[in-house]
C-alpha positions in Angstrom: 0.0 0.0 0.0 1.3 3.4 -1.0 2.2 5.9 1.7 0.1 9.1 1.7 1.0 12.7 1.5 -1.5 14.8 3.5 -2.4 18.1 1.8 -2.5 20.5 4.7 -1.6 24.1 5.6 2.0 23.0 5.6 3.6 24.5 2.5 5.0 22.4 -0.3 8.7 22.5 -1.1 10.8 21.0 -3.9 12.2 18.1 -1.8 8.7 17.1 -0.6 7.4 17.1 -4.2 10.4 15.1 -5.4 10.0 12.5 -2.6 6.2 12.4 -3.2 6.8 11.4 -6.8 9.8 9.2 -6.2 7.9 7.2 -3.6 4.6 7.3 -5.7 2.7 8.6 -2.8 -1.1 9.2 -2.9 -2.8 12.3 -1.7 -5.3 12.9 1.1 -6.9 16.2 2.3 -6.4 17.1 6.0 -9.5 17.5 8.1 -8.6 21.2 8.6 -8.5 21.9 4.8 -11.8 20.0 4.2 -13.4 22.4 6.7 -11.9 25.4 5.0 -13.2 24.2 1.6 -16.7 23.6 2.8 -16.7 26.9 4.7 -15.7 28.8 1.6 -18.3 27.0 -0.6 -21.1 27.6 2.0 -20.2 31.3 2.2 -20.4 31.6 -1.6 -23.8 29.9 -1.8 -25.2 32.1 0.9 -23.9 35.2 -0.8 -25.5 34.2 -4.0 -28.8 33.5 -2.4 -28.9 36.9 -0.5 -27.1 39.2 -3.0 -28.3 39.6 -6.6 -25.6 42.1 -7.5 -23.2 41.1 -10.3 -20.1 39.2 -9.1 -17.5 38.7 -11.7 -17.2 35.1 -13.0 -19.8 33.9 -10.5 -23.0 35.3 -12.1 -21.5 37.3 -15.0 -19.7 36.4 -18.2 -15.9 36.3 -18.5 -13.2 38.6 -19.8 -14.6 41.5 -21.7 -18.1 39.9 -21.1 -17.8 40.8 -17.4 -20.9 43.1 -17.6 -23.3 40.4 -18.9 -25.4 39.1 -16.0 -26.2 35.4 -16.0 -29.5 34.1 -14.6 -29.4 31.8 -11.5 -30.7 28.8 -13.4 -27.8 29.1 -15.9 -25.0 29.4 -13.4 -24.0 25.7 -13.7 -24.2 25.8 -17.5 -22.1 29.0 -17.5 -19.2 27.1 -15.7 -19.4 24.1 -18.0 -19.4 26.3 -21.1 -16.4 28.1 -19.7 -14.4 24.8 -19.4 -15.4 23.6 -22.9 -14.9 26.9 -24.7 -11.5 27.4 -23.2 -10.2 23.9 -24.0 -8.5 25.0 -27.2 -4.9 24.1 -26.6 -2.8 22.7 -29.4 0.8 21.6 -30.1 2.5 18.7 -28.4 1.1 16.9 -25.4 2.5 17.9 -22.1 4.5 15.1 -20.6 2.5 13.0 -18.1 5.0 13.7 -15.4 4.3 17.4 -15.6 0.5 16.9 -15.9 0.8 15.0 -12.6 2.5 18.0 -11.0 -0.3 20.2 -12.5 -2.9 18.1 -10.7 -1.0 18.3 -7.4 -0.6 22.1 -7.6 -4.2 22.7 -8.7 -5.3 20.6 -5.7 -3.0 22.5 -3.4 -4.2 25.9 -4.6 -7.9 25.1 -4.4 -7.5 23.6 -0.9 -6.7 26.9 0.8 -10.4 27.7 1.1 -10.4 30.9 -1.0 -11.9 29.5 -4.2 -15.5 28.5 -3.4 -15.4 25.1 -5.0 -17.2 21.9 -4.0 -15.2 19.5 -1.8 -16.1 16.7 -4.3 -14.5 18.6 -7.1 -11.1 18.7 -5.3 -11.6 15.1 -4.3 -12.1 14.0 -7.9 -8.8 15.8 -8.8 -7.2 13.7 -6.0 -8.8 10.6 -7.5 -7.1 11.4 -10.8 -3.8 11.9 -9.1 -4.0 8.8 -7.0 -4.9 6.6 -9.9 -2.5 8.1 -12.4 -5.3 9.4 -14.7 -3.7 12.2 -16.7 -5.9 14.5 -18.8 -4.6 15.4 -22.3 -3.0 18.8 -21.9 -1.3 20.7 -24.7 1.8 22.9 -24.7 0.4 25.8 -26.7 -2.5 28.1 -25.9 -1.7 29.9 -22.7 -0.8 33.6 -22.5 0.1 33.2 -18.9 -2.1 36.1 -17.8 -5.6 35.1 -16.8 -3.8 32.1 -15.5 -3.1 29.2 -17.9 -6.6 29.1 -19.3 -6.3 26.7 -22.1 -4.1 24.1 -20.4 -6.1 24.2 -17.2 -9.3 23.8 -19.2 -8.0 20.6 -20.7 -7.0 19.5 -17.2 -10.5 20.1 -16.0 -12.5 18.6 -18.9 -12.5 15.1 -17.6 -14.2 16.3 -14.4 -17.3 16.9 -16.5 -16.8 13.8 -18.7 -15.2 15.6 -21.6 -11.8 15.3 -23.3 -9.3 12.4 -23.1 -7.0 10.9 -20.5 -4.1 8.5 -20.3 -4.2 5.8 -17.7 -1.6 3.0 -17.5 -0.3 4.0 -20.9 -3.7 3.5 -22.5 -5.9 6.4 -23.9 -9.5 6.7 -22.8 -12.3 9.0 -23.5 -13.0 10.8 -20.2 -16.5 9.4 -19.9 -15.1 5.9 -20.3 -12.6 6.4 -17.5 -15.4 7.7 -15.2 -17.4 4.6 -16.0 -14.4 2.4 -15.3 -14.2 3.8 -11.8 -18.0 4.2 -11.3 -17.6 7.9 -10.9 -20.3 10.5 -11.8 -19.3 13.5 -13.8 -19.0 16.6 -11.7 -21.8 19.1 -12.1 -19.9 22.4 -11.8 -21.5 25.0 -9.6 -21.1 28.8 -9.4 -17.5 29.9 -9.9 -16.1 26.4 -10.1 -15.1 26.5 -13.8 -13.4 29.8 -13.2 -11.5 28.5 -10.2 -10.3 25.5 -12.2 -9.2 27.6 -15.2 -7.8 30.6 -13.5 -4.4 29.8 -12.0 -0.7 29.4 -12.9 -0.5 25.6 -12.4 0.8 25.0 -16.0 3.7 27.5 -15.6 4.4 26.5 -12.0 4.3 22.7 -12.7 6.8 23.3 -15.4 8.8 25.4 -12.9 8.9 22.6 -10.4 9.9 20.0 -13.0 12.5 22.4 -14.5 14.1 23.0 -11.2 14.5 19.3 -10.6 16.0 19.0 -14.1 18.3 22.0 -13.6 19.7 21.0 -10.2 20.6 17.6 -11.6 22.1 19.0 -14.8 24.0 21.7 -12.9 25.8 19.2 -10.6 26.4 16.8 -13.5 28.0 19.7 -15.4 30.4 20.2 -12.4 31.4 16.5 -12.5 31.9 16.5 -16.3 33.8 19.8 -16.2 36.1 18.5 -13.6 37.0 15.5 -15.9 37.5 18.0 -18.7 39.8 20.1 -16.5 42.0 17.1 -15.7 42.0 15.8 -19.3 43.0 19.3 -20.5 45.9 19.3 -18.0 44.3 22.2 -16.3 45.3 24.0 -13.1 43.4 23.9 -9.8 44.7 27.3 -8.6 41.5 29.2 -9.8 39.5 27.0 -7.4 41.5 28.0 -4.3 39.4 29.2 -1.4 41.3 32.5 -1.1 40.2 33.5 -4.6 36.5 33.1 -3.7 36.8 34.5 -0.2 37.3 37.9 -1.8 34.3 37.5 -4.1 32.0 35.3 -2.0 29.0 34.6 -4.2 27.5 31.5 -2.7 27.3 29.5 -5.9 30.8 30.4 -7.0 32.3 29.3 -3.7 30.2 26.1 -3.7 31.5 25.1 -7.2 35.2 25.9 -6.3 35.0 23.7 -3.2 33.2 20.9 -5.1 36.0 20.8 -7.7 38.6 20.4 -4.9 36.6 17.5 -3.6 36.1 16.0 -7.1 39.7 16.2 -8.0 41.1 15.1 -4.6 43.7 12.4 -5.3 44.1 13.1 -9.0 47.6 12.4 -10.3 47.0 14.7 -13.2 45.9 17.8 -11.4 49.0 17.9 -9.1 51.6 17.4 -11.7 53.8 20.4 -12.8 52.3 22.5 -15.5 54.1 24.2 -18.4 51.3 26.8 -18.8 50.5 29.4 -16.1 46.8 30.0 -17.1 43.9 28.1 -18.6 41.3 29.5 -21.0 38.2 31.1 -19.3 36.0 28.0 -20.1 38.2 26.2 -17.5 39.5 29.0 -15.3 36.1 30.6 -14.8 34.0 27.5 -14.1 33.3 28.6 -10.5 32.1 32.0 -11.6 29.9 30.7 -14.5 28.6 27.5 -13.0 28.2 29.2 -9.7 26.1 32.1 -11.1 23.7 29.5 -12.5 23.4 27.9 -9.1 22.6 31.2 -7.5 20.0 31.7 -10.2 18.4 28.4 -9.4 18.1 29.5 -5.8 16.3 32.6 -6.9 13.9 30.7 -9.2 13.2 28.2 -6.5 12.1 31.0 -4.1 9.7 32.3 -6.8 8.3 28.9 -7.6 7.8 27.9 -4.0 5.9 31.1 -3.3 3.7 30.5 -6.3 2.8 26.8 -5.6 1.8 27.7 -2.1 -0.5 30.6 -3.2 -4.1 31.1 -4.3 -3.9 32.1 -8.0 -7.5 31.8 -9.2 -10.0 34.7 -9.3 -12.1 36.2 -7.7 -10.7 35.4 -4.2 -13.2 34.5 -1.5 -12.6 35.7 2.1 -15.4 34.3 4.3 -14.0 35.6 7.6 -13.8 39.2 6.1 -17.2 38.8 4.3 -15.5 39.8 1.0 -15.3 38.5 -2.6 -12.5 40.4 -4.4 -11.7 40.3 -8.1 -7.9 40.8 -8.4 -5.1 39.6 -10.6 -3.3 36.7 -8.7 -3.6 34.6 -11.9 -1.1 36.9 -13.8 2.0 35.0 -14.4 4.6 37.8 -14.4 6.6 36.5 -11.4 6.9 33.1 -13.0 7.6 34.5 -16.5 10.5 36.6 -15.3 11.9 33.7 -13.2 11.6 31.2 -16.0 13.3 33.5 -18.5 16.1 33.9 -16.0 16.3 30.2 -15.6 16.6 29.8 -19.4 19.5 32.3 -19.6 21.3 30.7 -16.6 21.0 27.1 -18.0 21.9 28.2 -21.5 25.2 29.4 -20.1 26.0 25.9 -18.7 25.7 24.7 -22.3 27.7 27.7 -23.7 30.7 27.2 -21.5 30.5 23.4 -22.0 30.7 23.7 -25.7 33.8 25.9 -25.4 35.5 23.2 -23.3 34.6 20.7 -26.0 36.2 22.9 -28.6 39.4 23.2 -26.5 39.7 19.5 -26.0 39.5 18.7 -29.8 41.9 21.5 -30.8 45.1 19.5 -30.6 46.5 21.4 -27.6 48.5 20.4 -24.6 49.7 17.1 -26.0 46.3 15.9 -27.0 45.9 14.7 -30.6 43.8 16.7 -32.9 40.1 15.7 -32.6 41.1 13.2 -29.9 41.9 10.3 -32.3 45.0 8.5 -33.5 45.9 9.0 -37.1 43.8 12.2 -37.6 43.2 12.8 -41.3 42.2 9.2 -42.0 40.0 9.5 -38.9 37.9 12.6 -38.2 37.5 11.5 -34.6 35.6 13.9 -32.5 35.6 16.8 -35.0 31.9 16.7 -35.7 30.4 16.3 -32.1 31.7 19.8 -31.5 29.6 20.9 -34.5 26.6 19.3 -33.0 27.2 20.9 -29.6 27.7 24.3 -31.3 24.4 23.9 -33.2 22.6 23.0 -30.0 24.1 26.0 -28.2 23.1 28.3 -31.0 19.5 27.0 -30.8 19.5 27.6 -27.0 20.6 31.2 -27.5 17.4 31.7 -29.6 15.3 29.8 -27.0 16.8 32.0 -24.2 15.4 35.2 -25.7 13.0 36.4 -22.9 9.4 35.5 -23.6 8.3 37.9 -20.8 9.2 41.0 -22.8 6.3 40.3 -25.2 2.7 40.9 -24.7 -0.4 40.7 -27.0 -3.7 42.2 -26.2 -6.6 39.8 -25.8 -10.3 39.6 -24.8 -11.2 42.9 -26.5 -8.6 44.8 -24.6 -9.8 43.8 -21.1 -6.7 41.5 -20.8 -4.3 44.1 -22.3 -1.1 42.9 -20.7 -0.1 39.2 -20.6 3.1 37.5 -19.2 3.8 34.9 -21.9 5.2 32.8 -19.0 3.8 29.6 -20.5 6.0 30.1 -23.5 8.9 30.7 -21.2 8.1 27.4 -19.5 8.0 25.3 -22.6 11.0 27.0 -24.0 12.9 26.3 -20.8 12.0 22.6 -21.0 13.4 22.3 -24.5 16.5 24.4 -23.6 17.4 22.3 -20.6 17.0 19.0 -22.5 19.4 20.6 -25.0 21.9 21.3 -22.3 21.8 17.7 -21.2 22.9 16.8 -24.7 25.8 19.3 -24.8 27.2 18.1 -21.4 26.8 14.5 -22.6 29.0 15.4 -25.6 31.5 17.0 -23.3 31.6 13.8 -21.2 32.2 11.8 -24.3 35.1 14.1 -25.3 36.6 14.5 -21.8 36.6 10.7 -21.2 38.2 10.2 -24.6 40.9 12.8 -23.9 41.7 11.4 -20.5 42.7 8.1 -22.2 45.6 9.9 -23.9 46.9 10.8 -20.4 47.4 7.2 -19.3 48.9 5.7 -17.3 48.3 8.8 -15.1 44.8 8.8 -13.5 42.3 11.3 -12.4 40.8 11.2 -8.9 39.5 7.9 -7.5 36.0 9.4 -7.4 36.1 10.4 -11.1 37.7 7.1 -12.1 34.8 5.3 -10.5 32.3 7.5 -12.4 34.2 6.8 -15.7 34.2 3.1 -15.0 30.4 3.2 -15.0 30.4 5.3 -18.1 32.7 3.0 -20.0 30.2 0.3 -19.7 28.0 2.1 -22.3 30.5 4.3 -24.2 34.0 2.8 -25.0 37.2 4.5 -26.0 37.0 5.2 -29.7 40.1 4.0 -31.6 38.9 4.6 -35.2 35.9 6.4 -36.7 32.5 5.0 -35.8 28.9 6.2 -35.9 29.1 8.6 -33.0 25.4 9.4 -32.9 24.8 6.1 -31.0 27.4 7.1 -28.4 26.0 10.6 -28.0 22.6 9.1 -27.3 24.1 6.5 -24.9 25.9 9.4 -23.1 22.6 11.3 -22.8 20.8 8.3 -21.4 23.7 7.6 -19.0 23.3 11.0 -17.5 19.6 10.6 -17.2 20.2 7.3 -15.3 23.2 8.4 -13.3 21.3 9.0 -10.1 20.2 5.3 -10.2 23.4 3.7 -11.3 25.8 5.6 -9.0 23.4 7.1 -6.5 25.5 6.1 -3.5 28.7 7.4 -5.1 27.5 10.8 -6.0 24.1 12.0 -4.7 25.0 11.0 -1.1 28.6 12.1 -1.4 27.7 15.6 -2.2 24.5 15.9 -0.1 22.6 16.4 -3.3 19.5 14.7 -2.0 18.9 18.0 -0.2 18.4 19.5 -3.6 17.0 16.7 -5.8 
């Protein structure tokens, strides 16, 4: 039987979410939150019964139709129409792992008791989460302003028996999955459709997932860069504590100390060097990798604030006897943070590609293109091209989405965040960075073989021993595509294959 995570007033954090998914925990609502949800819904119902004035999205139309009053008998139909009409996403399907985060975060947000939804609506979302029922959600369609309207409409459709879902890798019509579990379709009541659609759970779910990806990619980039440094016969002087004590950015200092740990015991790093300096792509690793780590800390603060907030509209405050239409669904905080994340992670790829270039350039006793008999063999010439192409694509993806805005809803929604575009761009960009550092690993491990019989540190030798099981030393030209793909997969699996060796050694379970 799976352990449960109790949705309560306790805020979510990245580690909790990671462990929740890793352990495949199910969700339950705390008694306290059930009471809040029922209190909010009861307050709204009483307000509607006693007050016939227009209340936005509750008994009026939406967007620029905010002045159109809706009759009491049509309030349920209004909410159902809202969900159906806004389900107009397109593009690729959102990965199921991210849809599951969306479900979690929508449940979390609605459970604060400021949304006026039925308890059974939230409990049905919990049913979907607990049974791995994932609505079809699409990557394109959200402006990131009135919340993630289109993606969240697709998330909500199966509640009313519409749309499609994936369950145990099989696709179902929503009505069929409801029948399979003997569930009735939810009859949405006043405000519920708006509560489900308003919110930033598409952007913030991507944000959570991207942070997990980025933390892992960032520390793998450190490990791989340390192999490159040793293979290039680099110097450890730039990683000395004294250098960073006079410019003590936390990430910079952390990277420098990590490199000293990674390279402890290396025969290569301590030998006398003919050169007095290394190129910036080696010498400035603490400054560049460290700045990215500091950015991740900033992005994490923004994302954590967001996922523990109420982001639908209007907000209901029973204790204060107020229903207030505001703008908590606007995605600007996330849009800016996700753009910052894109830029920071692109730089991990940028500097990695420069190290790849240096390693194949025939410098410091290494053969040109890291292969014997260059000329007859092209060796590792073209993987650098591939990395350069990916890095260039990332520069385009890293252009801030948040600097754009397009007027919508007849001018009522006249400034939008475009944070959803930032989120999907960041996902592609970080996947690209994974490929670049995989190519660097392939090159660095190849270069290191030309330093034998000298060895790098015991820790890195152990890492390379695992890697060599999937990617051998290349003696003559082969189809390198297969080895690039194997390198990418190795890095995706590394926390499984060498978990004790690396995650525990660096205390990285505190991050991922």
